[in-house]
C-alpha positions as a Markdown table, in Angstrom:
| # | Residue | x | y | z |
|---|---|---|---|---|
| 1 | Met | -0.2 | -0.4 | 0.3 |
| 2 | Ile | 1.2 | 3.7 | -1.1 |
| 3 | Pro | 2.0 | 5.7 | 2.2 |
| 4 | Thr | -0.7 | 9.0 | 2.2 |
| 5 | Asp | 0.1 | 12.2 | 3.3 |
| 6 | Arg | -1.8 | 14.2 | 5.9 |
| 7 | Pro | -3.6 | 17.4 | 3.7 |
| 8 | Leu | -2.3 | 21.4 | 4.3 |
| 9 | Ile | -4.4 | 23.0 | 6.4 |
| 10 | Leu | -4.5 | 26.9 | 6.1 |
| 11 | Gly | -7.1 | 28.4 | 8.2 |
| 12 | Pro | -10.5 | 27.1 | 6.5 |
| 13 | His | -8.4 | 25.6 | 3.8 |
| 14 | Thr | -7.5 | 22.2 | 3.4 |
| 15 | Phe | -5.2 | 21.2 | 0.1 |
| 16 | Thr | -3.3 | 17.8 | -0.8 |
| 17 | Ser | -1.0 | 20.0 | -3.1 |
| 18 | Arg | 1.2 | 21.2 | -1.6 |
| 19 | Leu | 2.9 | 23.6 | -4.1 |
| 20 | Phe | 1.4 | 27.1 | -4.6 |
| 21 | Leu | 2.2 | 29.7 | -7.7 |
| 22 | Gly | 2.1 | 32.3 | -8.4 |
| 23 | Thr | 0.2 | 34.3 | -11.7 |
| 24 | Gly | 2.2 | 37.2 | -13.0 |
| 25 | Lys | 5.2 | 37.2 | -15.9 |
| 26 | Tyr | 3.7 | 34.2 | -18.4 |
| 27 | Pro | 3.8 | 34.5 | -21.7 |
| 28 | Thr | 0.3 | 34.4 | -22.6 |
| 29 | Met | -2.8 | 34.2 | -20.7 |
| 30 | Glu | -3.2 | 30.7 | -22.4 |
| 31 | Ser | 0.4 | 29.5 | -21.0 |
| 32 | Met | -1.0 | 30.1 | -17.1 |
| 33 | Val | -3.5 | 28.7 | -17.2 |
| 34 | Glu | -1.9 | 25.6 | -18.6 |
| 35 | Ala | 0.9 | 25.5 | -16.2 |
| 36 | Leu | -1.4 | 25.7 | -13.5 |
| 37 | Glu | -3.5 | 22.8 | -14.8 |
| 38 | Val | -0.4 | 20.2 | -14.9 |
| 39 | Ser | 1.5 | 22.1 | -12.1 |
| 40 | Gly | -1.4 | 20.5 | -10.0 |
| 41 | Thr | -1.6 | 23.2 | -7.5 |
| 42 | Gln | -5.1 | 24.2 | -5.7 |
| 43 | Cys | -4.3 | 27.6 | -4.3 |
| 44 | Val | -2.6 | 30.4 | -6.5 |
| 45 | Thr | -1.4 | 33.9 | -5.6 |
| 46 | Val | -3.1 | 37.4 | -7.3 |
| 47 | Ala | -1.4 | 40.5 | -7.1 |
| 48 | Val | -4.5 | 42.6 | -6.1 |
| 49 | Arg | -2.3 | 45.9 | -7.1 |
| 50 | Arg | -2.4 | 44.4 | -10.7 |
| 51 | Leu | -5.9 | 42.7 | -11.7 |
| 52 | Glu | -6.1 | 44.4 | -14.9 |
| 53 | Val | -2.8 | 44.8 | -15.7 |
| 54 | Gly | -1.8 | 42.3 | -19.1 |
| 55 | Val | -4.8 | 40.8 | -20.0 |
| 56 | Pro | -7.6 | 41.4 | -22.7 |
| 57 | Lys | -9.8 | 44.5 | -22.7 |
| 58 | Gly | -13.0 | 43.5 | -20.6 |
| 59 | Arg | -11.5 | 40.5 | -18.7 |
| 60 | Thr | -9.5 | 40.7 | -15.4 |
| 61 | Leu | -7.2 | 38.2 | -14.3 |
| 62 | Leu | -9.7 | 36.6 | -12.2 |
| 63 | Asp | -11.7 | 35.5 | -14.8 |
| 64 | Tyr | -8.9 | 32.7 | -15.9 |
| 65 | Leu | -9.0 | 31.6 | -12.2 |
| 66 | Pro | -12.3 | 29.7 | -11.8 |
| 67 | Arg | -13.2 | 29.9 | -7.9 |
| 68 | Gly | -14.5 | 26.2 | -8.5 |
| 69 | Lys | -11.1 | 25.3 | -8.8 |
| 70 | Tyr | -8.4 | 27.0 | -7.4 |
| 71 | Val | -8.2 | 29.0 | -4.0 |
| 72 | Leu | -7.3 | 32.5 | -4.6 |
| 73 | Leu | -4.2 | 34.0 | -2.1 |
| 74 | Pro | -4.2 | 37.7 | -3.1 |
| 75 | Asn | -0.8 | 39.0 | -2.0 |
| 76 | Thr | 0.4 | 42.4 | -1.0 |
| 77 | Ala | 3.3 | 42.3 | -3.9 |
| 78 | Gly | 4.2 | 45.9 | -4.5 |
| 79 | Cys | 3.6 | 47.3 | -1.1 |
| 80 | Phe | 6.3 | 49.5 | 0.5 |
| 81 | Asp | 5.1 | 49.7 | 4.2 |
| 82 | Ala | 2.5 | 49.0 | 6.8 |
| 83 | Asp | -0.3 | 51.0 | 5.8 |
| 84 | His | -0.3 | 50.2 | 2.1 |
| 85 | Ala | 0.2 | 46.5 | 2.6 |
| 86 | Val | -2.9 | 46.3 | 5.2 |
| 87 | Arg | -5.1 | 48.7 | 2.9 |
| 88 | Thr | -4.3 | 46.5 | -0.2 |
| 89 | Ala | -5.5 | 43.4 | 1.7 |
| 90 | Arg | -8.6 | 45.0 | 2.5 |
| 91 | Leu | -9.1 | 45.5 | -0.8 |
| 92 | Gly | -8.6 | 41.9 | -1.6 |
| 93 | Arg | -11.3 | 41.0 | 1.3 |
| 94 | Glu | -13.7 | 43.8 | -0.6 |
| 95 | Leu | -13.6 | 42.1 | -4.0 |
| 96 | Gly | -14.8 | 39.1 | -2.6 |
| 97 | Ile | -11.4 | 37.3 | -3.1 |
| 98 | Gly | -11.8 | 36.5 | 0.9 |
| 99 | Asp | -9.6 | 36.5 | 3.9 |
| 100 | Leu | -7.0 | 34.4 | 3.2 |
| 101 | Val | -3.8 | 36.5 | 2.2 |
| 102 | Lys | -0.4 | 36.7 | 1.2 |
| 103 | Leu | 1.1 | 39.2 | 3.4 |
| 104 | Glu | 4.5 | 41.0 | 1.8 |
| 105 | Val | 6.0 | 44.3 | 2.7 |
| 106 | Leu | 9.1 | 45.3 | 0.8 |
| 107 | Gly | 12.1 | 47.1 | 2.2 |
| 108 | Asp | 13.6 | 48.3 | -0.9 |
| 109 | Pro | 12.8 | 48.2 | -4.9 |
| 110 | Gln | 16.5 | 47.0 | -5.8 |
| 111 | Thr | 16.5 | 44.0 | -2.9 |
| 112 | Leu | 12.8 | 43.5 | -3.3 |
| 113 | Leu | 13.7 | 42.0 | 0.5 |
| 114 | Pro | 11.0 | 42.0 | 3.6 |
| 115 | Asp | 10.9 | 45.3 | 5.8 |
| 116 | Pro | 10.8 | 43.3 | 9.2 |
| 117 | Val | 9.3 | 45.8 | 11.2 |
| 118 | Gly | 6.9 | 47.1 | 8.2 |
| 119 | Thr | 6.2 | 43.4 | 8.0 |
| 120 | Leu | 5.3 | 42.7 | 12.0 |
| 121 | Glu | 3.4 | 45.6 | 12.3 |
| 122 | Ala | 1.1 | 44.7 | 9.2 |
| 123 | Ala | 0.6 | 41.4 | 10.3 |
| 124 | Lys | -0.3 | 42.5 | 14.2 |
| 125 | Thr | -3.0 | 44.7 | 12.4 |
| 126 | Leu | -4.0 | 42.3 | 9.6 |
| 127 | Val | -4.6 | 39.0 | 12.7 |
| 128 | Lys | -6.6 | 41.6 | 14.5 |
| 129 | Glu | -9.2 | 42.1 | 11.8 |
| 130 | Gly | -9.3 | 38.5 | 11.1 |
| 131 | Phe | -7.1 | 37.7 | 8.4 |
| 132 | Val | -5.5 | 34.3 | 7.4 |
| 133 | Val | -2.4 | 35.9 | 6.7 |
| 134 | Leu | 0.4 | 33.8 | 5.3 |
| 135 | Cys | 3.3 | 36.1 | 5.7 |
| 136 | Tyr | 6.6 | 36.1 | 3.8 |
| 137 | Thr | 9.7 | 37.3 | 5.5 |
| 138 | Ser | 12.8 | 36.9 | 5.4 |
| 139 | Asp | 15.0 | 33.7 | 6.6 |
| 140 | Asp | 15.6 | 35.0 | 9.7 |
| 141 | Pro | 14.9 | 32.6 | 12.7 |
| 142 | Val | 14.0 | 35.6 | 15.5 |
| 143 | Leu | 11.6 | 37.1 | 13.1 |
| 144 | Ala | 10.1 | 34.1 | 12.0 |
| 145 | Lys | 9.4 | 33.1 | 15.5 |
| 146 | Arg | 8.1 | 36.9 | 16.7 |
| 147 | Leu | 5.4 | 36.5 | 13.2 |
| 148 | Glu | 4.4 | 33.6 | 14.7 |
| 149 | Asp | 3.4 | 35.0 | 17.5 |
| 150 | Ala | 1.9 | 37.5 | 16.0 |
| 151 | Gly | -1.1 | 35.1 | 15.2 |
| 152 | Val | 0.1 | 34.6 | 11.6 |
| 153 | Thr | -1.2 | 30.9 | 10.0 |
| 154 | Ala | 2.2 | 30.3 | 8.2 |
| 155 | Val | 5.6 | 31.8 | 8.1 |
| 156 | Met | 6.4 | 32.2 | 4.4 |
| 157 | Pro | 10.5 | 32.6 | 4.6 |
| 158 | Ala | 12.4 | 33.6 | 0.8 |
| 159 | Gly | 15.0 | 30.7 | -0.1 |
| 160 | Ala | 16.7 | 33.9 | -2.1 |
| 161 | Pro | 15.4 | 37.3 | -3.6 |
| 162 | Ile | 12.3 | 37.2 | -5.3 |
| 163 | Gly | 12.7 | 36.1 | -9.1 |
| 164 | Ser | 16.2 | 35.6 | -8.9 |
| 165 | Gly | 16.2 | 31.4 | -9.3 |
| 166 | Gln | 19.2 | 31.0 | -7.5 |
| 167 | Gly | 17.4 | 28.3 | -5.1 |
| 168 | Ile | 18.1 | 28.5 | -0.9 |
| 169 | Leu | 21.3 | 30.3 | 0.0 |
| 170 | Asn | 20.6 | 29.4 | 3.4 |
| 171 | Pro | 19.6 | 26.0 | 4.5 |
| 172 | Asn | 20.5 | 26.4 | 8.0 |
| 173 | Ser | 18.5 | 29.4 | 8.8 |
| 174 | Ile | 15.5 | 27.2 | 7.0 |
| 175 | Arg | 16.3 | 24.4 | 9.1 |
| 176 | Ile | 16.3 | 26.4 | 12.2 |
| 177 | Ile | 13.0 | 28.2 | 11.8 |
| 178 | Leu | 11.0 | 24.3 | 11.1 |
| 179 | Glu | 12.9 | 23.7 | 14.1 |
| 180 | Arg | 11.1 | 26.4 | 16.2 |
| 181 | Ala | 8.0 | 27.1 | 14.1 |
| 182 | Thr | 4.6 | 25.1 | 15.3 |
| 183 | Val | 2.6 | 26.7 | 12.2 |
| 184 | Pro | 3.4 | 25.5 | 8.6 |
| 185 | Val | 6.7 | 27.0 | 7.1 |
| 186 | Ile | 6.3 | 27.4 | 3.4 |
| 187 | Val | 9.4 | 28.4 | 1.7 |
| 188 | Asp | 8.8 | 31.6 | -0.6 |
| 189 | Ala | 10.9 | 33.3 | -3.7 |
| 190 | Gly | 14.4 | 32.3 | -5.2 |
| 191 | Val | 13.3 | 29.0 | -6.7 |
| 192 | Gly | 14.6 | 28.3 | -10.4 |
| 193 | Thr | 14.2 | 24.6 | -10.8 |
| 194 | Ala | 12.9 | 21.4 | -10.0 |
| 195 | Ser | 16.0 | 20.2 | -7.5 |
| 196 | Asp | 15.1 | 23.3 | -5.5 |
| 197 | Val | 11.7 | 22.5 | -4.8 |
| 198 | Thr | 12.4 | 19.3 | -3.7 |
| 199 | Phe | 15.5 | 20.4 | -1.5 |
| 200 | Ala | 12.7 | 22.6 | -0.2 |
| 201 | Phe | 10.5 | 19.8 | 0.6 |
| 202 | Glu | 13.6 | 17.7 | 1.9 |
| 203 | Leu | 14.7 | 20.3 | 4.5 |
| 204 | Gly | 10.9 | 19.7 | 5.8 |
| 205 | Ala | 9.0 | 22.8 | 4.7 |
| 206 | Glu | 5.4 | 22.3 | 4.6 |
| 207 | Gly | 5.1 | 24.0 | 1.1 |
| 208 | Val | 6.8 | 25.6 | -1.6 |
| 209 | Leu | 5.2 | 29.2 | -4.0 |
| 210 | Leu | 6.7 | 30.3 | -6.6 |
| 211 | Asn | 6.3 | 32.2 | -9.6 |
| 212 | Thr | 9.1 | 33.1 | -12.0 |
| 213 | Gly | 10.9 | 29.6 | -11.8 |
| 214 | Val | 7.8 | 28.7 | -14.3 |
| 215 | Ala | 6.5 | 31.6 | -15.7 |
| 216 | Leu | 9.8 | 32.8 | -16.9 |
| 217 | Ala | 11.2 | 29.0 | -18.1 |
| 218 | Lys | 11.3 | 28.6 | -22.1 |
| 219 | Glu | 8.7 | 26.3 | -21.4 |
| 220 | Pro | 6.3 | 27.3 | -19.1 |
| 221 | Val | 4.1 | 24.2 | -19.1 |
| 222 | Arg | 6.7 | 21.7 | -18.9 |
| 223 | Met | 8.0 | 23.2 | -16.0 |
| 224 | Ala | 5.3 | 23.5 | -14.3 |
| 225 | Arg | 5.0 | 19.6 | -14.7 |
| 226 | Ala | 8.8 | 19.2 | -13.3 |
| 227 | Met | 7.6 | 21.2 | -10.7 |
| 228 | Lys | 4.9 | 18.9 | -9.7 |
| 229 | Ala | 7.1 | 16.0 | -9.9 |
| 230 | Ala | 10.2 | 17.4 | -7.5 |
| 231 | Ala | 6.9 | 18.6 | -4.9 |
| 232 | Glu | 5.9 | 15.1 | -4.7 |
| 233 | Ala | 9.5 | 13.5 | -4.7 |
| 234 | Gly | 11.0 | 15.7 | -2.3 |
| 235 | Arg | 7.8 | 15.5 | 0.3 |
| 236 | Asp | 8.2 | 11.4 | 0.2 |
| 237 | Ala | 11.9 | 12.0 | 0.4 |
| 238 | Phe | 11.1 | 13.9 | 4.1 |
| 239 | Leu | 8.7 | 11.7 | 5.5 |
| 240 | Ala | 10.7 | 8.4 | 4.6 |
| 241 | Gly | 13.4 | 9.7 | 6.5 |
| 242 | Arg | 16.7 | 9.6 | 4.6 |
| 243 | Ile | 19.5 | 7.9 | 5.7 |
| 244 | Pro | 22.6 | 9.8 | 8.1 |
| 245 | Lys | 25.9 | 11.0 | 6.5 |
| 246 | Lys | 28.6 | 9.4 | 7.2 |
| 247 | Leu | 32.2 | 9.9 | 6.7 |
| 248 | Tyr | 33.0 | 6.3 | 5.5 |
| 249 | Ala | 31.8 | 3.6 | 3.3 |
| 250 | Ser | 29.4 | 1.5 | 4.9 |
| 251 | Ala | 28.6 | -1.6 | 3.2 |
| 252 | Ser | 25.5 | -2.6 | 1.4 |
| 253 | Ser | 26.2 | -6.2 | 1.0 |
| 254 | Pro | 26.7 | -8.8 | 4.0 |
| 255 | Thr | 30.2 | -9.3 | 5.1 |
| 256 | Ser | 29.5 | -12.1 | 7.2 |
| 257 | Gly | 28.8 | -15.8 | 6.5 |
| 258 | Val | 31.6 | -14.9 | 3.4 |
| 259 | Ile | 33.7 | -18.0 | 2.6 |
| 260 | Ala | 37.1 | -17.1 | 2.2 |
| 261 | Gly | 38.1 | -16.7 | -1.6 |
| 262 | Glu | 34.7 | -16.8 | -3.5 |
């Protein structure tokens, strides 16, 4: 019998896929739709501030994302202070997308690294207002714990700067966050290829969120399929439990009972 995995629960939502995809930067809306389909994702991010950018006149991004198929995760991408992020999250709620939100408060436009002070401030406000907050943060274990203490539903440490494709630059920090967290940890940002996704899950991440690695691949649909396989392999490997690393060799065949000279 094939072992099964427990679902990932985020607030009122239950997911069997642990891969979360974004909806920006695709060459066409059609390629986005197909990539999301083959990835197996059940939750996609939408930037509230850009709902009408890059879509045909008379349509919005939401027209391409059937609500019965995907849980929509509005995000506060492009916000550089807590007040702006909070207002953007409220706008997503007013648009009827729901109380689930990916909180981003960025520190500066060049690095797109999160502003720790603004992120914590906005998180506290949104939690008090009843939002289910999935919080993008740096790979700082102290900040991750403070966000958890503030009541966020999940912490989302960056593997690397947004859109950089560098993979997970500081796995030790991610390990510490995972060791201390009692809420789901979802690696977000910096994923470039399938092996990055596998590594994140092998570390113990509950999920991985990515966008650029699929949307800007030479073949987005094929890369989306690869990311799905990588997520499943990495999660299975983590649950299976890898063997410990050893300095010296360890024979895989029995050495006792061997007849000399054979």
